N, C-alpha and C positions, 0 to 999 in steps of 0.2 A: 400226200409223200409214205408214210408207212409201205401202202400196199404195193406202191411202183418200188420200191427197196424187195419185197418180199418178193415180187414174183420175178424179182431179176436173182436169187436165191431161193425157188421154193425147199428144198433136201434139207439144207438150214431149219428154216424155219417150222418144218413137220413136228420136229422136236423140242420146242419150243412152244411153247402155246404165249406167253408172254413178250411177247418183241415186241420190240422199241426200234425207234429210227433216230440215227445221232451223228453227225458232225463229224470229221474225223481231222485233227487238227494239231502233230505234233503239238511237242512241248517246247523247251526253247535250256536242255541241259547245253552244257557244252561238249565239244566234241574230242574225241582224242584222250580225254579224260580217261582212268583206269579206272573198271569201278574196284571197291573195295570189298574185300570180299566178306564182310558182315556186310552187304547189300544184298549178296547174292544169296548164300546161307541162309539171309530171314526171307528172303521171298520166294514161298513156293513153287510160284506161273515160272517165276526165271531158271530154278534147277532144275523141274520136269520142263524142259525148254531144254535147256541144255543139253541133259544125258540124254530126251531122245535122238538129238539133233546126231550127238556124235555116235549113240549106236544106232541110228537112218547109217550114217556115212558110211560107217564099218558094212553094213551088212545088209543095204539094201540091194539085190542082185536076183534079177529072175534068171532061167531060160531063158538063152536066147534073143537077150533083149539087155545093153549095157546098163553099168552101173550108171548111176547122177557123177554128176560133172559140179552140179549147185542145189542146195537145197537150202529155201530158206523157210521163215514160220514169223508170222504178225498177229499176235493179240491184240483187240480190244477189250475193256475191259470198265465200260458201260452205266455212270450211273447218271438216272434221268427222271425230272422230275418237270410233268408236265401238266397243265391245268387250263380249263375254257371258261367263259361265260359271257351270257347277253343277258337281255332284258334285266341285269339284274339280279340274274343268280346264276347260280351254280349247275355247267352241265358236268361238268367230269373233271376229275383228278388223276392222276394216278404215278405213285414211285416205283420207279419199279430197279434191277440190274441186271444186265445180262453179260457175259463174258464169251469171246470170238473167237476163232482160230482162223485162219489162215494159212493154210501147205503150201507152197510151190515145190513141183519138182523139173530141176532141165536135164534132159539126156543130150548127145551131140558134143554141141563143146560154144565158145562166146562166139566162134565165127556162123555156126550156123547150128539152133537150135528148138524143142519142142518148143515152143512156145506160143503154139497155134490151132484154131477147133475147142478140141476137147481139152485141150493137154496147157489149161491154163490156171491148174490148182484146184485146190477143195476146197470152202468152206465151213464149220461144225461149228459146234455148239457144249462149247467149253464148263463143266462143272466150276459151282459159284463157290463150295467146300473150301478150296485147297486140297483134298482127295491127292496125295498124288500116284496114289495109282488110279485112280482114276485119270487122271488130268493124261498123262502118258499113255495111259488107256485111249485115251482117244487122240490127242497128235500118233500114235502110232497108225492106227484107222486111216486116218484123214494123209498120212505122209502114205500109208498102202494105196491107196486111193489114186490119188495126184500120183506115182510111179505108175501106172497100171493104164493111164489117161494120159502122160506124158509120151511111154513108150505108140502107145496107135497115132500120138498124135504128131508123133517123129514122124512116123514111115506117111503117112498124109500128106505132110508137108514134104516130104523129098521129091514123093511123085507130081504133085503142081511145081515144085519151079523144074522137073525134068520137063513135064510137058509144055510152062512159060522158059526155057530156055531162059532163064533168068541166072544175070551174073553179078550178085553180091556187093553190091559198092561200098557199103559195111558191116562192120558184122551185127547179127541179131540181141549181141548181151557186149555189155560196157562192161569192161574190167574197174574195179572200183578197189579201192584202199581198204584195208580193215579200219572200223572205227568202234571204239569200246565208251561208250559212255551211258551212267544209270543216274538218272534223275530221280526226285521223290516220287510214289505215289499220292496221287490228287483226291478227296471225299469232296461231295458237295452237298456243305451245309447252308442247308434252305429252315427257313420259320414260313410252312406251309400257311396256316393262318394269315400271317400276315398277308402276305399275294393272292392266296382266292378272296381276303373280304375288298380287296386292291380295284379285283376284275372286277366284282359282281360292284362296287360302291361308284366305276366308272360309267358301266353298262348301267344302270339302271337311271345315266340323264337320257337317253330315249327321249323318258318323259315330258325334255324340256321340249322335244320336238316334233308333234301327231305328226308331218310326213318322213320322220323318216320308217325307213323299212326295215331293216338292222342296225342293231348295237353290241359288235359283240368284241373279244378281245383274250387273247391268250397268251399262253409263256412257257418256254421252254429252253430248261434251265439245265447242262448236262456235263457232266465232269468225266474222261475220256484221260485213263493211263494206258498205255502202248508198249509195247514191247516189239523189236526184230531183235532171231538171230538168223545168220544164215555160217554157213561152211567155208566161208573167205576169213571169215574168224571176225564179222561182226557181232555185238552186243549194245542195245540198247531199250534204255527204258526214260516214258518219258509222261510230264502230265500234265495237263489242261482244263481247264474250264470252260465255256463259252455260255451266253444267257439272252435270253431273245422276247423279247414281249410283244405283242402286234395287237395293234386298234384298228377295229375293220366297221369299217359303214358303205351305206346301201339306202338307195332311195332313188325315188323316179320323177324327173321333173314335169313335168303340167302335159308337158305333149307324149309324154309318156317313153322319153328317153331313159340309158339307165344310167346312174351314176354310181362313183363306190369310188373311197379311199381307202387305205391301207396304211399309216405313219407306223412305222417299226422302231425298235431299239435294239441295239446288240451292241454287246460287247464281253470282253477276258476280264471283266471285272462287274463282279456285284454292287459297289459302289456307284460306279456310273450307271444305273438301272433309277428309273426316275422316283424320286419319291409318292406317297401316294398323293398327295396334296399337289405334285407333279404332273402329274397322271391322269388328275381330276381334273386340275386346268387344262392341259394339254385334252382331256377328249370337249369339254367345253368349246375349246378353242376348234376344235371337227364338228363337232352340233354349227357352231358355225358357218362355218364356211362353208361346208352341204346346203343351208338353209341358200344364201349369197351362187353357189354354184347354179343350184335346179330353178334360181329368178336370172341368171342370166344370158345375153342373146345367145343365138345361137352360130355359130360361123358357118357363112351362106354367100361366101367368094373366096374365088380363088388368087391367092396372094403368093409374090413371091419382091423375098426382099428380107433384109437383117432379120436375122433372131438371136435373142440374146439367153441363153441357158444358164439356170442357177448354177452351183458349183454341186448339188443335191441331181437334181437331170443331169449335166454335164457327166455325172460319176457314172449313173445308170446306165449314159449313151459309151460312155464309151467301157463301161465292160461287157455291153452285147457288140460292138461293133471293134473291139483291138482286142480281149482277152480272145476270143479263138480265133483268134486270127495269129497268133505268136506262136500259139502251142507245137512240139515238135513232135507230131506224130506221124508215127509212119504209115505209107498209102501201102494201098491190097496190092499183094505181087505182083507184080508185070507192071508195075506203074513206073512212068520213069518216074515222073513228081517229087520232089525234095524232103514234102513234105504234102498238107490236105490244106485247104480255107480258104481266106480272100487271098489271104499274103503267101501264097506256096510256091511262086515265081518272083515275090519283090525283095529277096534277097540282096544285100548293098543297094535298095531302089528309096526313094523317096514314097514314103505312106502316110506322114503329119508333116505339118509348118514347117521349117526351120528355127522355127523358136522355142518346138515342142517337143520336148524328151516323155523319155518313161525307160523308170526303172525299178527294176524285182527287189525288193531288201527287204527280205524274214527275217534278220538277224537285227530288227527295229522293232521293240513292244510295246514303241505310248511315238506317239506324235501329237505335239500341241496341246498335250497334255489328256489327247484319250490312248485308250486303248488302239491296238491294232490285233483281229484277231488270226492275220494271216502269220503269227510269229513264231520260228522255230530256226533251231540249227543245223539236225540232222533232217532229210528227207524220211519218206517211207519205207524208203529202199536200201537207206542204211547211205548214204552220201552226204556229205557237210556241204552247208549252202554260205555264200557270201553276194553280198552286192554284185546285182547285173544291170549292164547298161544294156535293153533291147531295141529302142528307138535313142539313136543317135539325132540330136538336130534335125531330126524330121526322120532321117535313113535308117532303115531294120537295119542292124548286127548280127542279132541275136532271137535265137528260138529259147524257148523257155523247153528244156531238154529235162526227161528221167536214163532209165538204165537201157530204151532200146534208141541206140543212134539210127540220125537219120545219114543224109549225102550231107556234106562237110562238118559234121560235126558228129565226130566219133565218143562220144564221152559224155556220163552226164555232168548235168550244171547243177545238179540239186533238188531239181522239182518234180522228179516223182512220187505222186501221191495218190494218197490209197483211196481210193469210190468207197464208201463204210469200207465191208467186211471185203469187196469184192477185186477188182484188178488197180494195177498202178496205170499211173499215166500221169502223164505232164500237167502241170495246171501252177497257176500264182500263186504268191505263199500273202504279201504286199507290194499292191501294186501301187508306186505311186509317177502321176502326168505334171510334171512341171516345165515352167516355162517359163526363159531368158529372161523376157519380158512382160511386167504385169502393168493393172489399171484395175482402179478400184472401180466396184462395183458401178458407182456412182459416172464416173470418167467410159466405161463399158455403153453405161443405156445416153451419153451425152452421146458416142463416138455415130452410138445406133439412130437418131432417131438428126443427126447431123444426114448419115450416108440416107436417112427417109427424106430429109427434106432437100436433099441436092438429086432425089433422086424425080420428086411432085409425090410422093407417097403418106399419103394422111397419118398413118402408124406405120408403128413395127410392131413386134413380138418380142413375148418375155414369158418363157416358160421356167414354170417354179418347181416344177413337181409333174414325172412320168408315169407312167404308168408298165401293164405289157404289150411287148413290144414296139417300142418308144412311140407309145400313144399320152400325149399329154393331157393329164392329168389337170395340171394345174395352170392355164394359159392367160397369160392377158396380152392386152393391146395398149399401146405404151402410144400415147397420142404425139405426132410429130411437136404441134405449137405451143402445150403446156406440157409435156412430159404427164398428165397423167393416167392412171391404167383402170382399166376397164376391163372385169372377168372376163372368160368366153367360154360356150364349151360346145363339145362336139364334134371337132376339130381332130384331121394328121398333120402329118407329115410325109411328104409324096419327096420319096430319092432321098432318102438321107442315110446314108450308107458309106464305106470304106473311102469313094470318091469326093462324098462332101468332105468331108475328113479331111486329107489329103490338096482338095484346092478351093475348097472355101472359106475354111475355118481362118479366122483373121488377127485375132484377139482374144486375148489368156486377161484371168482376173490375179490379186493377192489375195485369192482365200477361199484356202486349199483347204477339201472337207475332207474326212476321216469320214468312212463308209465300210463298215461293218459288213460283210455279205453273209446272209443265211444258206446254206448249200452242201455238197459233200463234194470236194474239200472243204472246211472252213478259210472263209480269205479277206481279205480289204482292198479298195481303193481309195487313192488319194486323189485326188478334183478338184485345180480350182471352177468357176464363173471362166466362159468360155461363149464369142460373140462369130456366125457367120458372116461371111458377107452376103447370102446370099442360100433360101432357102426357100421351097415349096411347102402354101397352109390350104388346105385346103378340106368341106366338109368328109365328114366321115361317111360314109354309105354305112349307117345302122339303124337297123329294123326299127320303130318303136314296137315297145312293148304296152299289151292294153294297160292303163291303172287299174286298183284293186274295184269292185265292181262295188264295194261296198266300207263305209269305215273302218277302223283298225277297234280295235276294244275299247271303251272306254278308259283315260286311265284313269278314275277314281273308283274304288274296289266299293264290289256290291250292286255298280249301277249296271241293269243289261243294255 
């Protein structure tokens, strides 16, 4: 993930020998509250940004190029602790700090701006030592480069629009009221030996199972203070912390099939991270599950019938099938669509069953006693956020929008979020899947068995966890006659897509689960378990790997 991020901004990291990857999530400062003079005067970063913003607004003008109508600065001050262990030994650990600047200059006007091609701003690394002259010098250089790129981009954009003869249905850039909100800077408080020892102890449990080929664990703790200022009068400073721990186990079944599991813990509160005792117990549980998985029978038939998803699996499914399609992304110039994605033509149409609704609410900090990772009050474009109904009783009524409007949505609804130190785009905060009618997990299982019995099916399927590309990692047959469960492996779903969500999802549970997502930006999804009346399950076309030609090293030192 670090390498992918660096490839997007190579010029930034040419100047930074110790680059870090981080998750971007605004804090929860109160919008519209005026910053205290003491807060501004005591923060050299805020002072430097404000000084250069005022100076750039007054002086930035080249011959034959218009003056900017809009300038913004975004700074990410990141502190990060990372560590990983495998087979009971620490592999690496790193405690780092990085301060990134993003400068955006827009030429033209709100109707037709320069945000195109290379006119998307400049990313650079800022000094850490709070030398205001050094900070201002770096900000000045980035602003100058962004201005020059914007001039080139505006010319190219106007030329393209003439060729396509495009009539702009909406403005390029939405106006927004100024917001002033300064909240405290956050710090990363961490005791490295405690956490590295926990990773080492848990991964040493590989000795309990000679068939395990990999048992590793990693953590990524992040503290982010984020600044945003623009020439419209907005000034915000927000802070947030994010903690992630991942266990990884892999092995091969006797037939060579590769099996992987990667349970994770993600939270905005370090108190919600597992204790060493809990982590050890979870690692033992993981090993026991891996043993059962490699001994499980392979799905060797094609099944079409009821399938029940746990709240954990349902959260992953909704994240993959709903989130990309509710983002209000501007299509390429000349294309008539409202937005991109599977729901581009579904505005005011049914996309889910009428008993399901979807609400994005970044204003909530917790749910059911668990922290929500996508909490914020002001987005990364300086726009306050409020709870937003996206799908109401199955009907798509909103898209998540930043300050780049789309047809029927001329203004931001506070969902412009930054992708690391790069561009902003629409993204959810805390996405809730809400059901108007619910059942307990046992009631859903009974309903599934009853439907299987009515169709003459010997069993239905229960999905406990999902892996990449919505493939089941823990999948159980639930036998119709007595309800007993049988773990199976090597299955995939056929046609688990947005059509199935709309037409085949028939019931939901009363067990909403918070799933904090690791990614850029940080977000959360809250989903109950769900029942499909018909899905197709079939054997995966997995190519088998050869088993190791000779056994693993003995688990007793000194033995060859």
